[in-house]
C-alpha positions in Angstrom: -13.3 13.5 26.9 -14.4 10.0 26.4 -12.3 7.4 24.3 -14.2 4.5 22.6 -12.3 1.5 21.4 -14.3 0.7 18.2 -12.0 -2.0 17.0 -11.8 -3.1 13.3 -12.8 -0.7 10.7 -15.4 -2.1 8.3 -14.0 -0.5 5.3 -17.4 1.6 5.1 -16.7 5.1 5.3 -20.5 6.0 6.1 -20.3 4.1 9.3 -17.7 6.2 10.6 -18.7 9.3 13.1 -20.2 12.0 11.3 -21.1 15.6 13.2 -22.6 18.4 11.2 -21.1 20.4 8.5 -20.2 24.1 9.3 -21.4 27.0 7.1 -18.6 27.4 4.5 -16.9 24.4 5.1 -14.2 23.1 2.7 -12.9 19.6 2.8 -9.1 18.9 2.7 -7.7 18.1 -0.8 -6.7 14.7 0.3 -6.9 11.0 -0.8 -10.6 10.0 0.2 -10.2 6.3 -0.3 -9.2 4.2 2.7 -7.2 1.6 0.6 -5.4 4.0 -1.9 -4.5 6.2 1.3 -3.1 3.1 3.1 -1.1 2.3 -0.2 -0.1 5.9 -0.5 1.0 6.2 3.2 2.7 2.8 3.3 5.0 3.9 -0.1 5.7 7.2 1.3 7.1 5.9 4.7 9.8 4.0 3.0 12.0 7.0 2.1 11.6 8.1 5.8 12.7 4.6 6.9 15.6 4.7 5.0 17.0 8.2 5.6 16.2 7.6 9.7 17.7 4.5 9.9 21.0 5.6 7.9 21.3 8.2 10.7 20.7 5.5 13.3 23.3 3.2 12.1 25.4 5.8 11.4 25.4 7.2 15.0 25.3 3.9 16.6 27.2 1.5 14.2 25.9 -1.3 11.7 26.7 -3.7 14.7 24.0 -2.4 16.8 21.4 -3.9 14.5 22.2 -7.5 16.0 22.0 -6.3 19.7 18.9 -7.0 21.9 18.6 -3.4 22.6 18.0 -2.6 19.0 15.6 -5.9 18.6 13.7 -4.7 21.8 13.4 -1.1 20.5 11.6 -2.5 17.3 9.2 -4.7 19.4 8.4 -1.7 21.5 7.7 0.2 18.5 5.1 -2.4 17.4 3.7 -2.4 21.0 3.4 1.4 20.8 0.8 1.3 18.3 -2.3 1.4 20.3 -1.0 3.9 22.8 0.0 6.0 19.8 -3.8 6.3 19.1 -4.7 6.7 22.5 -2.4 9.9 22.7 -4.4 11.4 19.7 -7.6 10.4 21.4 -6.7 12.4 24.8 -6.1 15.4 22.6 -10.2 15.6 21.9 -12.3 17.2 24.6 -15.1 15.2 23.4 -15.5 11.5 22.6 -13.0 10.3 20.3 -13.1 6.5 18.6 -10.2 4.5 17.9 -10.5 2.0 14.9 -8.1 -0.5 13.6 -7.3 -1.2 9.9 -4.4 -3.8 9.8 -5.4 -4.8 6.1 -4.4 -1.4 5.0 -1.7 -0.8 7.5 -3.4 1.7 9.8 -5.0 2.5 13.1 -6.7 5.9 13.4 -8.9 8.0 15.8 -12.0 9.9 14.6 -13.8 12.6 16.6 -16.4 15.0 15.4 -15.5 18.1 17.5 -13.7 21.3 15.7 -10.3 22.6 16.8 -7.8 25.1 15.9 -5.1 24.3 13.4 -2.4 24.6 16.3 -4.5 22.0 18.1 -4.9 19.8 15.3 -1.2 19.7 14.5 -0.5 19.2 18.4 -3.0 16.5 18.3 -1.4 15.0 15.3 2.4 15.1 16.4 2.1 14.4 20.1 2.2 10.4 19.6 5.1 11.2 17.1 7.0 13.2 19.7 6.7 10.9 22.7 7.4 7.6 20.9 9.6 9.0 17.8 11.6 12.1 17.8 12.1 12.0 21.5 13.6 8.6 21.8 15.4 8.8 18.6 17.0 12.3 19.8 18.0 10.7 23.1 19.8 7.8 20.9 21.3 10.4 18.8 22.7 12.0 22.2 23.7 8.7 23.9 24.5 6.1 20.8 24.5 3.4 23.5 20.8 3.5 23.7 19.9 1.6 21.1 16.6 0.3 22.2 15.3 4.2 22.1 16.9 4.7 18.7 15.1 1.8 17.2 11.8 2.6 18.8 12.1 6.2 17.5 13.1 5.3 14.2 10.3 3.1 13.6 7.7 5.5 15.3 8.9 8.2 13.2 8.5 6.3 10.0 4.8 4.9 11.0 4.0 8.3 12.0 3.7 9.1 8.2 0.0 9.3 8.1 0.1 12.2 10.8 2.5 14.1 8.8 0.2 13.9 6.0 -2.6 15.5 8.2 -0.2 18.3 9.2 1.0 18.9 5.7 -2.5 19.5 4.7 -3.5 21.8 7.8 -0.2 23.8 7.2 -0.9 24.2 3.2 -4.6 24.6 3.3 -5.9 26.3 6.6 -5.7 30.1 6.3 -5.3 31.9 9.5 -8.2 31.6 12.2 -9.6 28.6 10.5 -10.9 25.4 12.5 -10.8 22.2 11.4 -12.9 19.0 12.1 -13.2 15.1 11.0 -16.3 14.3 9.1 -16.3 10.5 8.2 -12.9 9.7 6.9 -12.0 13.3 6.0 -10.7 16.4 7.4 -12.8 19.8 6.4 -11.7 23.2 7.5 -13.9 26.5 8.0 -13.7 30.1 9.0 -15.9 31.0 12.2 -18.3 34.0 11.8 -16.1 36.2 13.6 -13.0 35.3 11.1 -15.1 35.5 8.1 -16.1 39.0 8.8 -12.5 39.9 8.9 -12.0 39.1 5.4 
């Protein structure tokens, strides 16, 4: 495994890593343009934030928003953005490259190796479990842990791009399929042994 920090994405999809296409590969039906994807995801995260914060405030009380723990959790969620991407990157066995695209509200990881649907879903969800759902659940159990509640609530909302990828994997990849990134898009294919079964 090798993680490379590439920094600011220049907006040109052609400059992203491109491996070789697999025989019979099918591109995920997803938004191709980084700007349009950023806009869609930023709008899609609003209802997620509303629901999660409503749950948090119902459990901890509205007065918790003014406490230092809540504010510290908000700061931690921003600090966790880069570690979030590193957790994605460590799920790649080969090279993974981390890019920033703050202009469109995104950070992302690109690697050209292929992986099973289950590993792709695990890779997509790992940071959201660590920084989002686990801290949020702990706050739901122990309402005094507002720092974890705020960290979890914001991290869950900011993981919208990962849920978008998981949704596509679950709804588009058939059993036995493998997936890989090619530039800005995900593709899936059936390995030869799986194609022979159909």
